[in-house]
C-alpha positions in Angstrom: -14.8 5.1 -31.2 -15.3 2.1 -28.9 -13.1 -0.1 -31.2 -10.3 2.4 -31.1 -10.4 2.4 -27.3 -10.4 -1.4 -27.1 -7.5 -1.5 -29.5 -5.5 1.0 -27.4 -6.3 -1.0 -24.2 -5.2 -4.3 -25.9 -2.0 -2.5 -27.1 -1.2 -1.3 -23.5 -1.9 -4.8 -22.1 0.5 -6.3 -24.8 3.1 -3.7 -24.0 2.8 -4.4 -20.2 3.2 -8.1 -21.1 6.5 -7.4 -22.8 7.7 -5.4 -19.8 6.7 -8.2 -17.4 8.3 -10.9 -19.7 11.6 -8.9 -19.9 11.7 -8.5 -16.2 10.9 -12.2 -15.5 13.8 -13.1 -17.9 16.1 -11.3 -15.5 16.5 -7.9 -17.1 16.8 -4.9 -14.8 14.3 -2.1 -14.8 16.9 0.3 -16.3 17.7 -2.2 -19.1 14.1 -2.7 -19.9 13.5 1.1 -20.0 16.5 1.6 -22.3 15.5 -1.3 -24.7 11.9 0.0 -25.0 12.7 3.7 -25.0 10.6 4.5 -22.0 11.3 5.8 -18.5 12.1 3.6 -15.5 9.0 4.9 -13.8 6.9 3.5 -16.7 8.5 0.1 -16.2 7.9 0.2 -12.5 4.3 1.3 -12.9 3.7 -1.5 -15.4 4.9 -4.0 -12.9 2.6 -2.7 -10.2 -0.6 -2.7 -12.2 -3.0 -5.6 -12.6 -3.8 -7.2 -15.9 -6.2 -4.4 -16.8 -3.7 -1.6 -16.1 -5.2 -0.6 -12.7 -2.9 0.4 -9.9 -3.5 -1.4 -6.6 -5.9 0.5 -4.3 -6.8 0.2 -0.7 -4.9 0.5 2.6 -1.5 -1.0 3.1 -1.4 -4.0 5.5 -1.1 -3.3 9.2 2.4 -3.3 10.7 1.1 -4.6 14.0 -0.9 -7.7 14.9 -4.4 -7.5 16.4 -3.0 -8.5 19.8 -0.4 -5.7 19.6 -3.1 -3.1 18.6 -5.2 -4.3 21.6 -2.2 -3.8 23.9 -1.5 -0.3 22.4 -5.1 0.7 23.0 -5.1 -0.7 26.5 -1.8 1.1 27.4 -3.2 4.4 26.1 -6.4 4.0 28.1 -4.6 2.9 31.3 -2.3 6.0 31.3 -3.7 8.9 29.2 -0.7 11.0 30.0 1.7 8.6 28.2 2.9 9.1 24.6 3.5 6.9 21.6 7.2 6.5 22.1 6.7 5.3 25.7 4.0 2.9 24.7 6.1 1.5 21.8 9.1 1.1 24.1 7.2 -0.5 26.9 5.6 -3.0 24.6 8.9 -3.7 22.7 7.3 -3.0 19.3 9.6 -2.7 16.3 7.6 0.1 14.6 7.8 3.8 14.4 6.0 6.0 16.9 3.6 7.2 14.2 2.3 3.6 13.9 1.5 3.6 17.6 
């Protein structure tokens, strides 16, 4: 049972290697999918995974710097009646209001 699982994993890793190799050689996602008979989503997912087939986890990186986050917090504490759009505009931040 364990040997079969290991063989499947090695097969997936080899298949992922083929996808990565084809992409690095300049083929488009659609071309790779057509050549291998798989969906474009499978190609995209293979490119996103690490060498063990795991998708990246964790939080996305912040879109503001620590200094900007400090300024946002300070602006909100200074005037509790303000809103995110007003803070964003007053600090000249190039982010959506949901970020603020």
